[in-house]
Predicted model as a PDB file, atoms N, CA, C, CB and O in Angstrom, pLDDT in the B-factor column:
MODEL        1                                                                  
ATOM      1  N   MET A   1      32.941 133.151-112.356  1.00 76.00           N  
ATOM      2  CA  MET A   1      34.165 132.430-112.115  1.00 76.00           C  
ATOM      3  C   MET A   1      35.332 133.979-112.266  1.00 76.00           C  
ATOM      4  CB  MET A   1      34.383 130.912-113.491  1.00 76.00           C  
ATOM      5  O   MET A   1      35.899 134.313-113.307  1.00 76.00           O  
ATOM      6  N   ASN A   2      35.461 134.919-110.499  1.00 89.00           N  
ATOM      7  CA  ASN A   2      36.344 135.819-111.345  1.00 89.00           C  
ATOM      8  C   ASN A   2      38.493 135.734-110.767  1.00 89.00           C  
ATOM      9  CB  ASN A   2      35.424 137.733-110.969  1.00 89.00           C  
ATOM     10  O   ASN A   2      39.395 135.016-110.335  1.00 89.00           O  
ATOM     11  N   PHE A   3      38.214 136.738-111.117  1.00 92.00           N  
ATOM     12  CA  PHE A   3      40.170 136.342-111.558  1.00 92.00           C  
ATOM     13  C   PHE A   3      40.637 135.553-110.032  1.00 92.00           C  
ATOM     14  CB  PHE A   3      41.582 138.402-111.843  1.00 92.00           C  
ATOM     15  O   PHE A   3      41.204 134.470-110.175  1.00 92.00           O  
ATOM     16  N   HIS A   4      40.413 136.071-108.539  1.00 92.00           N  
ATOM     17  CA  HIS A   4      40.816 135.421-107.753  1.00 92.00           C  
ATOM     18  C   HIS A   4      40.946 133.870-108.167  1.00 92.00           C  
ATOM     19  CB  HIS A   4      40.108 135.733-106.767  1.00 92.00           C  
ATOM     20  O   HIS A   4      42.010 133.295-108.397  1.00 92.00           O  
ATOM     21  N   HIS A   5      39.479 133.226-108.225  1.00 92.00           N  
ATOM     22  CA  HIS A   5      39.531 131.923-108.267  1.00 92.00           C  
ATOM     23  C   HIS A   5      40.086 131.166-109.619  1.00 92.00           C  
ATOM     24  CB  HIS A   5      38.251 131.564-107.958  1.00 92.00           C  
ATOM     25  O   HIS A   5      40.104 129.940-109.729  1.00 92.00           O  
ATOM     26  N   ILE A   6      40.535 132.085-110.630  1.00 93.00           N  
ATOM     27  CA  ILE A   6      41.080 131.537-111.940  1.00 93.00           C  
ATOM     28  C   ILE A   6      42.622 131.182-111.553  1.00 93.00           C  
ATOM     29  CB  ILE A   6      40.951 132.718-113.271  1.00 93.00           C  
ATOM     30  O   ILE A   6      43.285 130.236-111.980  1.00 93.00           O  
ATOM     31  N   LYS A   7      43.200 132.667-110.197  1.00 94.00           N  
ATOM     32  CA  LYS A   7      44.238 132.704-109.580  1.00 94.00           C  
ATOM     33  C   LYS A   7      45.015 131.625-109.139  1.00 94.00           C  
ATOM     34  CB  LYS A   7      44.011 133.295-108.799  1.00 94.00           C  
ATOM     35  O   LYS A   7      46.107 131.133-109.422  1.00 94.00           O  
ATOM     36  N   LYS A   8      43.705 131.328-108.017  1.00 93.00           N  
ATOM     37  CA  LYS A   8      44.058 129.895-107.074  1.00 93.00           C  
ATOM     38  C   LYS A   8      44.094 128.918-107.944  1.00 93.00           C  
ATOM     39  CB  LYS A   8      42.975 129.411-105.896  1.00 93.00           C  
ATOM     40  O   LYS A   8      45.114 128.233-107.871  1.00 93.00           O  
ATOM     41  N   LEU A   9      43.124 128.535-108.960  1.00 93.00           N  
ATOM     42  CA  LEU A   9      42.924 127.088-109.954  1.00 93.00           C  
ATOM     43  C   LEU A   9      44.614 126.975-110.720  1.00 93.00           C  
ATOM     44  CB  LEU A   9      41.316 127.395-111.543  1.00 93.00           C  
ATOM     45  O   LEU A   9      45.265 125.951-110.515  1.00 93.00           O  
ATOM     46  N   ALA A  10      45.079 127.869-111.404  1.00 95.00           N  
ATOM     47  CA  ALA A  10      46.416 128.363-111.950  1.00 95.00           C  
ATOM     48  C   ALA A  10      47.789 127.993-110.705  1.00 95.00           C  
ATOM     49  CB  ALA A  10      46.192 130.252-112.250  1.00 95.00           C  
ATOM     50  O   ALA A  10      48.948 127.695-110.993  1.00 95.00           O  
ATOM     51  N   GLU A  11      47.204 128.131-109.335  1.00 95.00           N  
ATOM     52  CA  GLU A  11      47.924 127.729-108.276  1.00 95.00           C  
ATOM     53  C   GLU A  11      48.346 126.020-108.385  1.00 95.00           C  
ATOM     54  CB  GLU A  11      47.024 128.118-106.997  1.00 95.00           C  
ATOM     55  O   GLU A  11      49.233 125.207-108.645  1.00 95.00           O  
ATOM     56  N   TYR A  12      47.168 126.192-108.029  1.00 95.00           N  
ATOM     57  CA  TYR A  12      47.118 124.346-108.338  1.00 95.00           C  
ATOM     58  C   TYR A  12      47.460 123.716-108.935  1.00 95.00           C  
ATOM     59  CB  TYR A  12      46.375 123.717-108.576  1.00 95.00           C  
ATOM     60  O   TYR A  12      48.267 122.836-108.636  1.00 95.00           O  
ATOM     61  N   ASN A  13      46.984 123.910-110.020  1.00 94.00           N  
ATOM     62  CA  ASN A  13      47.691 123.405-111.047  1.00 94.00           C  
ATOM     63  C   ASN A  13      49.379 122.926-110.960  1.00 94.00           C  
ATOM     64  CB  ASN A  13      47.493 124.423-111.977  1.00 94.00           C  
ATOM     65  O   ASN A  13      49.933 121.852-110.724  1.00 94.00           O  
ATOM     66  N   GLY A  14      49.859 124.292-111.275  1.00 96.00           N  
ATOM     67  CA  GLY A  14      51.122 125.035-110.685  1.00 96.00           C  
ATOM     68  C   GLY A  14      51.974 123.343-109.930  1.00 96.00           C  
ATOM     69  O   GLY A  14      52.639 122.459-110.469  1.00 96.00           O  
ATOM     70  N   GLN A  15      51.536 123.545-108.592  1.00 96.00           N  
ATOM     71  CA  GLN A  15      51.998 123.297-107.518  1.00 96.00           C  
ATOM     72  C   GLN A  15      51.753 121.231-107.651  1.00 96.00           C  
ATOM     73  CB  GLN A  15      51.081 124.389-106.243  1.00 96.00           C  
ATOM     74  O   GLN A  15      52.226 120.246-107.086  1.00 96.00           O  
ATOM     75  N   LEU A  16      50.810 121.491-108.669  1.00 96.00           N  
ATOM     76  CA  LEU A  16      50.478 119.540-108.628  1.00 96.00           C  
ATOM     77  C   LEU A  16      51.375 119.048-109.093  1.00 96.00           C  
ATOM     78  CB  LEU A  16      49.262 118.766-109.469  1.00 96.00           C  
ATOM     79  O   LEU A  16      51.403 118.046-108.378  1.00 96.00           O  
ATOM     80  N   PRO A  17      52.070 118.948-109.660  1.00 96.00           N  
ATOM     81  CA  PRO A  17      53.436 118.110-110.967  1.00 96.00           C  
ATOM     82  C   PRO A  17      54.100 117.915-109.551  1.00 96.00           C  
ATOM     83  CB  PRO A  17      54.694 119.374-112.644  1.00 96.00           C  
ATOM     84  O   PRO A  17      54.352 116.763-109.195  1.00 96.00           O  
ATOM     85  N   LYS A  18      54.415 119.043-108.670  1.00 96.00           N  
ATOM     86  CA  LYS A  18      55.754 118.626-107.985  1.00 96.00           C  
ATOM     87  C   LYS A  18      55.090 118.094-106.810  1.00 96.00           C  
ATOM     88  CB  LYS A  18      56.947 119.859-107.655  1.00 96.00           C  
ATOM     89  O   LYS A  18      55.531 117.016-106.413  1.00 96.00           O  
ATOM     90  N   LEU A  19      54.300 118.517-106.281  1.00 97.00           N  
ATOM     91  CA  LEU A  19      53.755 117.781-104.540  1.00 97.00           C  
ATOM     92  C   LEU A  19      53.402 116.072-105.411  1.00 97.00           C  
ATOM     93  CB  LEU A  19      51.529 118.921-103.472  1.00 97.00           C  
ATOM     94  O   LEU A  19      53.705 115.089-104.734  1.00 97.00           O  
ATOM     95  N   ILE A  20      52.941 115.869-106.490  1.00 96.00           N  
ATOM     96  CA  ILE A  20      52.376 114.073-106.945  1.00 96.00           C  
ATOM     97  C   ILE A  20      54.121 114.191-106.588  1.00 96.00           C  
ATOM     98  CB  ILE A  20      51.454 113.335-109.183  1.00 96.00           C  
ATOM     99  O   ILE A  20      54.391 114.531-105.436  1.00 96.00           O  
ATOM    100  N   SER A  21      55.136 113.953-107.421  1.00 96.00           N  
ATOM    101  CA  SER A  21      56.106 113.846-108.275  1.00 96.00           C  
ATOM    102  C   SER A  21      56.987 113.433-106.574  1.00 96.00           C  
ATOM    103  CB  SER A  21      56.492 115.410-109.501  1.00 96.00           C  
ATOM    104  O   SER A  21      57.811 112.527-106.445  1.00 96.00           O  
ATOM    105  N   GLU A  22      56.490 114.432-105.383  1.00 97.00           N  
ATOM    106  CA  GLU A  22      56.856 114.273-104.169  1.00 97.00           C  
ATOM    107  C   GLU A  22      56.404 113.184-103.497  1.00 97.00           C  
ATOM    108  CB  GLU A  22      56.600 115.235-103.569  1.00 97.00           C  
ATOM    109  O   GLU A  22      57.110 112.826-102.554  1.00 97.00           O  
ATOM    110  N   ILE A  23      54.891 112.222-103.844  1.00 97.00           N  
ATOM    111  CA  ILE A  23      54.712 111.688-103.250  1.00 97.00           C  
ATOM    112  C   ILE A  23      54.948 110.466-103.583  1.00 97.00           C  
ATOM    113  CB  ILE A  23      53.957 111.999-102.934  1.00 97.00           C  
ATOM    114  O   ILE A  23      55.114 109.557-102.770  1.00 97.00           O  
ATOM    115  N   SER A  24      54.983 110.340-104.935  1.00 96.00           N  
ATOM    116  CA  SER A  24      55.648 109.128-105.217  1.00 96.00           C  
ATOM    117  C   SER A  24      57.075 108.871-104.762  1.00 96.00           C  
ATOM    118  CB  SER A  24      55.618 108.990-106.531  1.00 96.00           C  
ATOM    119  O   SER A  24      57.504 107.717-104.767  1.00 96.00           O  
ATOM    120  N   LYS A  25      57.662 109.663-104.455  1.00 96.00           N  
ATOM    121  CA  LYS A  25      58.685 108.789-103.824  1.00 96.00           C  
ATOM    122  C   LYS A  25      58.191 108.090-102.955  1.00 96.00           C  
ATOM    123  CB  LYS A  25      59.719 109.369-103.268  1.00 96.00           C  
ATOM    124  O   LYS A  25      58.577 106.928-102.825  1.00 96.00           O  
ATOM    125  N   LYS A  26      57.367 108.541-102.271  1.00 96.00           N  
ATOM    126  CA  LYS A  26      56.804 107.637-100.825  1.00 96.00           C  
ATOM    127  C   LYS A  26      56.150 106.810-101.129  1.00 96.00           C  
ATOM    128  CB  LYS A  26      55.982 108.222 -99.765  1.00 96.00           C  
ATOM    129  O   LYS A  26      56.400 105.647-100.815  1.00 96.00           O  
ATOM    130  N   ASP A  27      54.914 107.225-101.968  1.00 96.00           N  
ATOM    131  CA  ASP A  27      53.751 105.756-102.423  1.00 96.00           C  
ATOM    132  C   ASP A  27      53.123 106.187-103.695  1.00 96.00           C  
ATOM    133  CB  ASP A  27      52.228 105.383-101.164  1.00 96.00           C  
ATOM    134  O   ASP A  27      52.271 106.972-104.112  1.00 96.00           O  
ATOM    135  N   VAL A  28      53.935 105.316-104.092  1.00 97.00           N  
ATOM    136  CA  VAL A  28      54.136 105.611-106.028  1.00 97.00           C  
ATOM    137  C   VAL A  28      52.043 104.686-106.441  1.00 97.00           C  
ATOM    138  CB  VAL A  28      56.496 103.870-107.157  1.00 97.00           C  
ATOM    139  O   VAL A  28      51.585 104.690-107.584  1.00 97.00           O  
ATOM    140  N   GLN A  29      51.365 104.153-105.386  1.00 97.00           N  
ATOM    141  CA  GLN A  29      50.062 103.704-106.084  1.00 97.00           C  
ATOM    142  C   GLN A  29      49.321 104.987-105.145  1.00 97.00           C  
ATOM    143  CB  GLN A  29      49.445 101.742-105.820  1.00 97.00           C  
ATOM    144  O   GLN A  29      50.411 105.344-104.700  1.00 97.00           O  
ATOM    145  N   LYS A  30      48.942 105.366-104.890  1.00 97.00           N  
ATOM    146  CA  LYS A  30      48.950 106.911-103.815  1.00 97.00           C  
ATOM    147  C   LYS A  30      48.601 107.999-105.143  1.00 97.00           C  
ATOM    148  CB  LYS A  30      51.021 107.412-102.807  1.00 97.00           C  
ATOM    149  O   LYS A  30      47.552 108.591-105.395  1.00 97.00           O  
ATOM    150  N   ALA A  31      49.843 108.002-105.826  1.00 97.00           N  
ATOM    151  CA  ALA A  31      50.606 109.334-106.815  1.00 97.00           C  
ATOM    152  C   ALA A  31      49.705 108.939-107.851  1.00 97.00           C  
ATOM    153  CB  ALA A  31      52.559 109.324-107.340  1.00 97.00           C  
ATOM    154  O   ALA A  31      49.110 109.883-108.369  1.00 97.00           O  
ATOM    155  N   ILE A  32      49.400 107.624-108.363  1.00 97.00           N  
ATOM    156  CA  ILE A  32      48.915 107.138-109.164  1.00 97.00           C  
ATOM    157  C   ILE A  32      47.703 107.864-109.458  1.00 97.00           C  
ATOM    158  CB  ILE A  32      48.873 105.987-108.912  1.00 97.00           C  
ATOM    159  O   ILE A  32      47.331 108.477-110.459  1.00 97.00           O  
ATOM    160  N   VAL A  33      47.227 107.661-108.433  1.00 97.00           N  
ATOM    161  CA  VAL A  33      45.278 107.376-107.874  1.00 97.00           C  
ATOM    162  C   VAL A  33      45.203 109.226-108.356  1.00 97.00           C  
ATOM    163  CB  VAL A  33      44.733 106.786-105.181  1.00 97.00           C  
ATOM    164  O   VAL A  33      44.523 109.765-109.229  1.00 97.00           O  
ATOM    165  N   LEU A  34      46.100 109.764-107.477  1.00 97.00           N  
ATOM    166  CA  LEU A  34      45.863 111.482-107.424  1.00 97.00           C  
ATOM    167  C   LEU A  34      45.891 112.079-109.141  1.00 97.00           C  
ATOM    168  CB  LEU A  34      47.451 112.372-106.356  1.00 97.00           C  
ATOM    169  O   LEU A  34      44.910 112.709-109.533  1.00 97.00           O  
ATOM    170  N   LEU A  35      46.504 111.949-109.636  1.00 96.00           N  
ATOM    171  CA  LEU A  35      47.066 111.800-111.010  1.00 96.00           C  
ATOM    172  C   LEU A  35      45.620 111.417-111.795  1.00 96.00           C  
ATOM    173  CB  LEU A  35      48.405 110.508-111.115  1.00 96.00           C  
ATOM    174  O   LEU A  35      44.886 112.179-112.425  1.00 96.00           O  
ATOM    175  N   GLU A  36      45.477 110.061-111.556  1.00 96.00           N  
ATOM    176  CA  GLU A  36      44.369 109.939-112.195  1.00 96.00           C  
ATOM    177  C   GLU A  36      43.238 110.922-112.135  1.00 96.00           C  
ATOM    178  CB  GLU A  36      43.989 108.878-111.876  1.00 96.00           C  
ATOM    179  O   GLU A  36      42.573 111.383-113.063  1.00 96.00           O  
ATOM    180  N   ASP A  37      43.164 111.135-110.891  1.00 96.00           N  
ATOM    181  CA  ASP A  37      41.716 111.845-109.980  1.00 96.00           C  
ATOM    182  C   ASP A  37      42.367 113.569-111.354  1.00 96.00           C  
ATOM    183  CB  ASP A  37      42.024 112.130-106.996  1.00 96.00           C  
ATOM    184  O   ASP A  37      41.999 114.169-112.364  1.00 96.00           O  
ATOM    185  N   TRP A  38      43.236 113.547-110.550  1.00 95.00           N  
ATOM    186  CA  TRP A  38      43.884 114.890-111.662  1.00 95.00           C  
ATOM    187  C   TRP A  38      43.518 115.335-112.660  1.00 95.00           C  
ATOM    188  CB  TRP A  38      44.942 114.799-112.207  1.00 95.00           C  
ATOM    189  O   TRP A  38      42.711 116.256-112.782  1.00 95.00           O  
ATOM    190  N   ALA A  39      44.239 114.550-113.790  1.00 94.00           N  
ATOM    191  CA  ALA A  39      43.929 114.791-115.298  1.00 94.00           C  
ATOM    192  C   ALA A  39      42.655 113.736-115.481  1.00 94.00           C  
ATOM    193  CB  ALA A  39      45.394 114.412-116.426  1.00 94.00           C  
ATOM    194  O   ALA A  39      42.914 113.095-116.500  1.00 94.00           O  
ATOM    195  N   ASN A  40      41.635 113.373-115.034  1.00 95.00           N  
ATOM    196  CA  ASN A  40      39.788 112.362-115.053  1.00 95.00           C  
ATOM    197  C   ASN A  40      39.061 113.830-114.620  1.00 95.00           C  
ATOM    198  CB  ASN A  40      39.371 110.519-113.291  1.00 95.00           C  
ATOM    199  O   ASN A  40      37.840 113.671-114.623  1.00 95.00           O  
ATOM    200  N   HIS A  41      39.314 114.742-114.374  1.00 93.00           N  
ATOM    201  CA  HIS A  41      38.700 116.194-113.878  1.00 93.00           C  
ATOM    202  C   HIS A  41      38.134 115.631-112.752  1.00 93.00           C  
ATOM    203  CB  HIS A  41      37.542 117.085-114.885  1.00 93.00           C  
ATOM    204  O   HIS A  41      37.555 116.416-112.002  1.00 93.00           O  
ATOM    205  N   LYS A  42      38.169 114.043-112.341  1.00 91.00           N  
ATOM    206  CA  LYS A  42      37.288 113.303-111.240  1.00 91.00           C  
ATOM    207  C   LYS A  42      37.131 114.152-109.789  1.00 91.00           C  
ATOM    208  CB  LYS A  42      38.043 111.780-110.894  1.00 91.00           C  
ATOM    209  O   LYS A  42      36.517 113.510-108.937  1.00 91.00           O  
ATOM    210  N   ARG A  43      37.344 114.782-109.593  1.00 94.00           N  
ATOM    211  CA  ARG A  43      36.620 115.992-108.005  1.00 94.00           C  
ATOM    212  C   ARG A  43      37.715 117.096-108.156  1.00 94.00           C  
ATOM    213  CB  ARG A  43      36.746 115.134-105.782  1.00 94.00           C  
ATOM    214  O   ARG A  43      38.918 116.859-108.264  1.00 94.00           O  
ATOM    215  N   PRO A  44      37.265 118.064-108.152  1.00 94.00           N  
ATOM    216  CA  PRO A  44      37.124 119.513-107.711  1.00 94.00           C  
ATOM    217  C   PRO A  44      39.178 119.461-107.001  1.00 94.00           C  
ATOM    218  CB  PRO A  44      35.321 119.780-106.114  1.00 94.00           C  
ATOM    219  O   PRO A  44      39.616 118.806-106.056  1.00 94.00           O  
ATOM    220  N   LEU A  45      40.123 120.657-108.179  1.00 94.00           N  
ATOM    221  CA  LEU A  45      40.841 120.805-108.555  1.00 94.00           C  
ATOM    222  C   LEU A  45      41.800 120.994-107.423  1.00 94.00           C  
ATOM    223  CB  LEU A  45      40.592 121.470-109.376  1.00 94.00           C  
ATOM    224  O   LEU A  45      43.022 120.887-107.524  1.00 94.00           O  
ATOM    225  N   LYS A  46      40.901 121.386-105.950  1.00 95.00           N  
ATOM    226  CA  LYS A  46      40.892 121.951-105.238  1.00 95.00           C  
ATOM    227  C   LYS A  46      41.199 121.052-104.063  1.00 95.00           C  
ATOM    228  CB  LYS A  46      39.960 122.625-105.372  1.00 95.00           C  
ATOM    229  O   LYS A  46      42.214 121.051-103.367  1.00 95.00           O  
ATOM    230  N   GLU A  47      40.215 120.348-103.984  1.00 96.00           N  
ATOM    231  CA  GLU A  47      40.091 118.776-102.982  1.00 96.00           C  
ATOM    232  C   GLU A  47      41.165 118.268-103.544  1.00 96.00           C  
ATOM    233  CB  GLU A  47      38.627 117.572-103.129  1.00 96.00           C  
ATOM    234  O   GLU A  47      42.082 118.844-102.958  1.00 96.00           O  
ATOM    235  N   ILE A  48      41.719 117.405-104.468  1.00 96.00           N  
ATOM    236  CA  ILE A  48      42.932 117.187-104.984  1.00 96.00           C  
ATOM    237  C   ILE A  48      44.100 117.340-104.704  1.00 96.00           C  
ATOM    238  CB  ILE A  48      42.978 117.530-105.685  1.00 96.00           C  
ATOM    239  O   ILE A  48      45.058 116.590-104.515  1.00 96.00           O  
ATOM    240  N   TYR A  49      43.806 119.121-104.691  1.00 96.00           N  
ATOM    241  CA  TYR A  49      45.385 119.580-104.577  1.00 96.00           C  
ATOM    242  C   TYR A  49      45.371 120.034-102.601  1.00 96.00           C  
ATOM    243  CB  TYR A  49      45.790 121.415-106.002  1.00 96.00           C  
ATOM    244  O   TYR A  49      46.432 120.169-101.990  1.00 96.00           O  
ATOM    245  N   ASP A  50      44.342 120.155-102.091  1.00 97.00           N  
ATOM    246  CA  ASP A  50      44.294 119.638-100.062  1.00 97.00           C  
ATOM    247  C   ASP A  50      44.685 118.326 -99.846  1.00 97.00           C  
ATOM    248  CB  ASP A  50      42.569 119.584 -99.181  1.00 97.00           C  
ATOM    249  O   ASP A  50      45.040 118.106 -98.688  1.00 97.00           O  
ATOM    250  N   GLU A  51      44.725 117.440-100.570  1.00 96.00           N  
ATOM    251  CA  GLU A  51      44.752 115.936-100.160  1.00 96.00           C  
ATOM    252  C   GLU A  51      46.271 115.094-100.296  1.00 96.00           C  
ATOM    253  CB  GLU A  51      43.626 115.172-101.171  1.00 96.00           C  
ATOM    254  O   GLU A  51      46.666 114.085 -99.713  1.00 96.00           O  
ATOM    255  N   ALA A  52      47.141 116.256-101.664  1.00 96.00           N  
ATOM    256  CA  ALA A  52      48.374 116.331-101.875  1.00 96.00           C  
ATOM    257  C   ALA A  52      49.250 116.636-100.609  1.00 96.00           C  
ATOM    258  CB  ALA A  52      48.506 117.227-102.860  1.00 96.00           C  
ATOM    259  O   ALA A  52      50.286 116.192-100.115  1.00 96.00           O  
ATOM    260  N   ARG A  53      48.452 117.481-100.363  1.00 96.00           N  
ATOM    261  CA  ARG A  53      49.388 118.592 -99.490  1.00 96.00           C  
ATOM    262  C   ARG A  53      49.710 117.691 -97.952  1.00 96.00           C  
ATOM    263  CB  ARG A  53      48.291 120.386 -99.125  1.00 96.00           C  
ATOM    264  O   ARG A  53      50.778 117.217 -97.563  1.00 96.00           O  
ATOM    265  N   GLY A  54      48.749 117.683 -97.485  1.00 96.00           N  
ATOM    266  CA  GLY A  54      48.226 116.532 -96.722  1.00 96.00           C  
ATOM    267  C   GLY A  54      48.978 115.259 -96.555  1.00 96.00           C  
ATOM    268  O   GLY A  54      49.668 114.850 -95.620  1.00 96.00           O  
ATOM    269  N   GLU A  55      48.611 114.651 -97.902  1.00 95.00           N  
ATOM    270  CA  GLU A  55      50.387 113.651 -97.936  1.00 95.00           C  
ATOM    271  C   GLU A  55      51.006 113.519 -97.109  1.00 95.00           C  
ATOM    272  CB  GLU A  55      51.546 114.024 -98.627  1.00 95.00           C  
ATOM    273  O   GLU A  55      50.995 112.729 -96.164  1.00 95.00           O  
ATOM    274  N   LEU A  56      52.017 114.816 -97.587  1.00 93.00           N  
ATOM    275  CA  LEU A  56      53.240 115.690 -97.306  1.00 93.00           C  
ATOM    276  C   LEU A  56      53.718 115.981 -96.501  1.00 93.00           C  
ATOM    277  CB  LEU A  56      53.315 116.525 -97.545  1.00 93.00           C  
ATOM    278  O   LEU A  56      54.920 116.082 -96.255  1.00 93.00           O  
ATOM    279  N   ALA A  57      52.193 116.314 -95.514  1.00 91.00           N  
ATOM    280  CA  ALA A  57      52.826 116.800 -93.836  1.00 91.00           C  
ATOM    281  C   ALA A  57      53.151 116.039 -92.978  1.00 91.00           C  
ATOM    282  CB  ALA A  57      52.022 117.486 -92.973  1.00 91.00           C  
ATOM    283  O   ALA A  57      53.558 116.464 -91.897  1.00 91.00           O  
TER     284      ALA A  57                                                      
ENDMDL                                                                          
END                                                                             
């Protein structure tokens, strides 16, 4: 794992709470699913982040 990879993971972790909070205003159930996946490391972080971004697009 190189520095760039670690930096991107930190960026995703930093942005996810805000994104999930925004999603919860529209779809609480979807926000809960994303939050559980993130908290339990069920999927790669980038995949969760991309899905969250897609939900707000």
